[in-house]
Structure formats: structure tokens, C-alpha cells
N, C-alpha and C positions, 0 to 999 in steps of 0.2 A: 440705807444699808448700814450695818454696824461698821465700826472702824476696822475690825478684823476682815470683814468682807471686802471693804475698799482696798485694804492692803494686799490681800491675796489676789484679787482680781487685777490690780495694777501691776503687781509682780508678774503675774502670768502674761499680761499684755506685753510687759517689757521683755520677757524671755521669748515670746512668740515674735515680737517685732525684731529682736536681735537676729533670730534665725532667718526670718523673711528678708529683712533689710540687707543683712550680710550677703545672702545668696543672690539676691537680685542686683545689689550694688556691685558685687564681684563680677557677675555676668556682664554688667554694663562697662566693665573695664576690658572686655574682649575688644581687640583692635577695631573691629567693624562697628560695634555699638559705641565704643568710646569716641571714635572719629565722628560718627554721624549723630550722636545724641548726647553723651555724657560730657564730652569735652567742654561744652558751654559752661557747665558748673565748675570745671577746673580752670577757667580763665583766671580765677582768683588763686594765685600761688600762695599768698598769705591771706586766708579767709577773714572776712569781717562778718558781723551778724547778719547783714542783709544778704550775703552770698548764700546763706542756708536755703533761701527761697529762689535762688537764681538757677533754674533748671528748665529744660524744655518741657513742653506739655506731655510728650511721650514718656519722659522720665517720671514726671509727676504721676501719670496714670498707671505706669507699670512698676514703679519702685516705691515712691514716697507715700502715695495715698493707700495702696493696698497694705503695706507693712505697718502703717499706723492705724488704719481703720478696720481691717479685717479681724484682728484678734478680739477687740471689744464687741464687734457686731456678731461674730460667730459665737462668742461666749454669752451674748445677751446680757451684758452688764447693765446695771442700774444707770439711768441718765446722769446721776451725780458722779458716778465712777467714770463714765464716758467724758464728762466735762473736766474732771480732774486729770484724767489720762491725756486728753488733748492739750490741756494747759501745760502739763509736765513735758509732753513731747515737743511742743513749740519752744518752751524754755530751754530744753536740752539741746535742740538742734541749733538754736541761736547761740547758746553758750559754747557749744563745740565748734562753732564757726567764728567765735569772737576774737580768736587770735591771742587771748589772754587767759591764763589760769588764775582767775581772781580768787583770793582767799575767802571772800564772802559769797562766792557762788554756791548755790545749794548742792551742786554736783561735784565741786572741786575735790572734796575729801572722801567721796564715796569710792570704796575699793572696786565696785562693780561698774564704774563709769570710766570710759576711755578718756574722754575730755578733750579740751582744745589742743593740747600739745600733741596728742595722738593724731587728731584730725589735721592739724597743721602739717604734721609729717606726711600724712596721706596726700595733702595737696602740693607738697613739694615736687619739683619737676622730675626727679629720678626715682620716686617711690613706687614700690609695689607692696600691696598689703594694707593693713589698717582699714579694713572695709566696714567693720561693724560699728554699732552704737555703743555697746557696753565693753567691747573688746573680748567678750567671752568666746565667740566663734573664732576670732583671730587667734586667741590662745589655743583653743582646741585643734584648730587646723594649721597652726604654725605660721600664719600670715602676719604675726606680730614680731617675728624675729628681727627684721630690719629695724623696726622701731626700738627694740630692746638694745640692739647693737649701737644705734644712734645715741641713745641715752647713756650707754656705757662710755662711748667716746667723749660725750659732753662732760661726764663726771671726771674722766681722766684729764681732760683739758683744764677743767676748773682746779683740780688738784695740782696740776703742773704750774698753773698761774700762782697758786698760793705758795708753793715751795720756791718759786723763783724770785 
């Protein structure tokens, strides 16, 4: 496929994954599903790369696999695009669970990627929100407001330290 075809198909997969993952992940934060299924993934309060794959079989079958595989399969993407998409998706999920916003990460500077700081916040004990991959659905549905407030408080704290 052409570079243009690869790009628009990967972008479409990313947007579809954002909607599907956000919706199912948010559903798995319902108290019953959280307690019985998703809590295992949240045993990592400060995630590390391997925690991205630490989930129950139920969660993998109902959240992770469908949101990653259905978009390219339904679209009938070229096998090369599927390979690129799966590679990007694995890199993204490990990166977002790395616990570090590394400047050389291919995702760190993308304005459309929520990233490890967003996901670390999601894994903190008292957090509600920050359910998506890109942060787009969180922005549209207002579930990023706690994260934005957290970042604002961090910025104020840093400014207070500099002036003291």
C-alpha cells in the first residue's frame, strides 16, 4: 500500500481504538467489573512496561483484543498496515505503562497521545477518569478534568519551590 494508505488506515484504527478502548475500559471501572476483573491490572499503582499486559483473560477478550484488532479487521487493511498497527499499539501500551515520559519516546511529543503521565495518574489510588489511549474521548467527555487539575497543582507547586 502507498504511504498515504498506510497513514489514513492507521489513523482510522487509532480513532476507532480510542472510542472502543475508552468505552470498554470505562465500563470495566464499574464497581462490579472493577472488583472482579479489572482490579488485577490496577495492582500496579505506578505502572511499569510489563504491567501493560497484566490483565485477566476476561479483560483481554472483552477490552484489549477487540479494541486493537476489530478496527483493522473490519476495515480489511493490508497485512503490512496490520503489522505496523500492531507494532505501534504494543509500543504505545508499553510506553504508556512505562512510568516515564522519556523524551526519545516516539509518542512523548505527539499532541494526540495521552502518554505515561496521564496513565500513571489513572493508576493512582484515588483517580477517576483518564480511560482512553489518546485522551481524545477523555477530553470530549470531561473525564480528563481531574488530570488537568493535578497538572495545574503540580505546576503551582513547582512555581512555589522556585520562588522560595
